[in-house]
C-alpha positions in Angstrom: 95.8 134.4 128.2 96.0 135.5 124.3 93.2 135.4 122.0 94.0 134.1 118.6 92.6 132.5 115.6 93.6 129.7 113.6 95.1 131.9 110.6 97.4 133.6 112.9 98.4 130.4 114.8 99.2 128.7 111.7 101.2 131.7 110.3 102.9 131.8 113.7 103.9 128.3 113.5 105.3 128.5 110.1 107.4 131.8 111.1 108.8 130.2 114.1 109.9 127.1 112.0 111.5 128.7 109.2 113.5 131.3 111.5 114.8 128.0 113.2 115.7 126.0 110.3 116.9 127.5 107.0 115.8 124.0 105.3 112.2 125.0 106.1 110.3 126.6 103.0 106.8 126.8 101.7 105.0 126.2 98.2 101.6 126.9 97.1 99.2 128.9 95.3 98.8 132.5 96.5 101.2 132.4 99.3 103.1 135.6 97.9 99.6 137.7 98.7 99.2 135.9 102.1 97.5 132.8 101.6 93.4 132.4 101.1 93.0 132.9 105.0 95.7 135.2 105.6 97.9 132.5 107.3 101.0 133.5 105.1 100.5 137.0 105.5 103.8 139.0 105.7 106.0 136.0 105.3 107.2 136.4 102.0 108.4 139.9 103.0 110.3 138.4 105.6 111.8 135.3 104.0 111.7 135.9 100.4 110.2 134.4 97.3 112.4 131.7 97.3 111.4 130.5 100.6 107.7 131.3 100.3 107.3 130.3 97.0 104.0 131.0 94.6 103.3 128.0 92.4 101.2 127.6 89.4 97.9 126.3 89.6 98.7 122.5 89.8 98.4 120.6 93.1 100.2 117.7 91.2 103.0 119.7 90.4 103.5 121.3 93.8 103.2 117.9 95.6 105.7 116.7 93.0 108.1 119.6 93.6 108.1 119.3 97.4 108.9 115.7 97.1 111.9 116.1 95.1 113.1 119.0 97.4 112.3 116.8 100.5 114.3 113.9 98.9 117.4 116.3 99.0 117.2 117.3 102.2 114.7 120.3 102.5 111.8 120.6 104.6 108.5 121.7 102.5 105.5 123.0 103.8 102.9 122.4 101.1 100.1 124.5 101.0 96.8 122.8 99.1 95.1 125.7 99.4 91.8 123.9 100.0 91.2 120.3 101.1 89.2 119.4 97.8 92.3 120.2 95.7 94.5 117.7 97.5 92.7 114.9 95.6 94.4 116.2 92.4 97.9 115.3 93.9 96.9 111.7 95.3 99.3 110.1 93.2 102.3 112.0 94.5 100.8 111.7 97.7 100.2 108.1 98.2 102.2 106.4 95.4 105.3 108.4 95.8 105.8 110.3 99.0 104.3 108.1 101.6 106.2 105.0 99.8 109.6 106.7 99.1 111.2 105.2 102.3 110.3 101.7 101.6 110.7 102.1 97.5 114.4 102.9 98.4 115.3 100.7 101.2 115.2 103.2 103.8 117.9 105.1 102.2 115.9 108.2 101.5 113.0 110.0 103.1 110.6 112.6 102.1 109.7 114.6 105.2 107.0 117.4 104.9 103.9 119.3 106.3 101.1 119.1 103.9 98.4 121.9 104.7 94.6 121.3 103.7 92.4 124.1 105.0 88.7 123.4 104.9 86.3 126.1 105.4 82.5 127.0 104.8 82.5 130.1 102.8 79.8 131.9 101.1 81.8 133.1 98.2 83.6 130.1 97.1 82.2 127.2 94.8 81.5 123.8 96.0 84.9 122.7 94.8 86.5 124.6 97.8 84.6 124.0 100.5 85.5 120.6 101.9 82.0 119.2 100.9 81.1 115.6 101.3 81.5 114.2 97.7 78.3 112.6 96.7 79.6 109.1 96.0 77.9 106.1 97.2 80.1 102.9 98.6 78.4 99.4 98.2 79.9 96.2 99.7 79.7 93.4 96.9 80.0 90.0 98.6 80.1 87.4 97.4 80.9 87.4 93.6 77.4 86.4 92.5 76.1 89.7 94.4 78.2 91.9 92.1 77.1 90.1 89.0 73.5 89.8 89.9 73.5 93.7 90.7 75.6 94.9 88.2 72.9 95.8 85.8 71.0 97.8 88.4 74.1 99.6 89.2 74.9 100.8 85.6 71.5 102.3 85.5 72.0 104.4 88.7 72.0 108.2 88.5 74.4 108.6 91.0 78.1 107.8 91.3 78.9 104.5 93.0 81.9 103.0 94.2 81.8 99.2 94.5 83.7 97.4 97.0 84.8 93.8 96.5 84.9 91.9 100.1 84.9 88.0 100.5 82.8 86.6 103.1 85.5 84.7 104.9 87.1 88.0 105.5 84.3 89.5 107.3 84.3 86.5 109.9 87.4 88.4 111.4 86.2 91.5 111.7 85.2 91.5 115.6 88.9 90.4 116.6 91.3 92.3 113.9 92.0 95.1 111.8 90.5 93.7 108.2 92.2 94.3 104.9 90.2 93.2 102.1 92.1 92.8 99.0 91.4 91.2 95.7 93.3 88.3 94.0 96.2 86.4 95.4 96.6 88.8 98.2 93.2 87.9 99.8 94.3 84.4 100.5 97.5 85.8 102.4 95.3 87.8 104.3 93.1 85.1 105.4 96.0 83.3 106.3 97.2 86.0 108.6 93.9 86.2 110.1 93.5 82.7 111.0 96.9 82.6 112.4 95.9 85.7 114.8 92.7 83.6 115.8 95.0 80.7 116.7 97.3 83.1 118.9 93.9 84.8 120.4 92.8 81.1 121.6 95.9 80.1 123.2 96.2 83.5 125.0 92.8 82.9 126.2 93.7 79.3 127.5 96.7 80.6 129.1 94.7 83.3 130.8 92.2 80.4 131.8 94.9 78.4 133.5 96.6 81.3 135.6 
């Protein structure tokens, strides 16, 4: 059995895809020199700079360009260089690419592959190693808990992300996937959860009489 590493496997996967389909192309930073981990080494020589495209240092621009190209029929492979940098393109990925099919009523899609390498390297900074961000998530329920603890929260020395979750929704955690929205959507989710509870009870009753 042949022995290979991740960089070589990633490069061969891209090479095979590009040889099989002219619509496949790559965009990202440092691709022309082979990529950060050598995962594009030699590909620009084989396919040219139009298909192994070097991009400016802007993850949002890279993701946005790939989105537009995918909408008109190409198959982009998007290189985010390091997984941390992909957060700079969250709007394009989450609010545009992921929703395109639904926003256009199924008339258009944006198929693509997005690669986000992670690695622990001694010669790079904390922004490039896929480190867990020092953000603490705290659940606030009910509203009086949010109000009562807010003064203490603003005096904290670290980053806090407050999630507002109602008591009624938590009652359905054992049986259903829980969605915890705010405002009017919360009531709709509660209604759906209650309907699922009734279906579960009916199924249990039917099983009892079988």
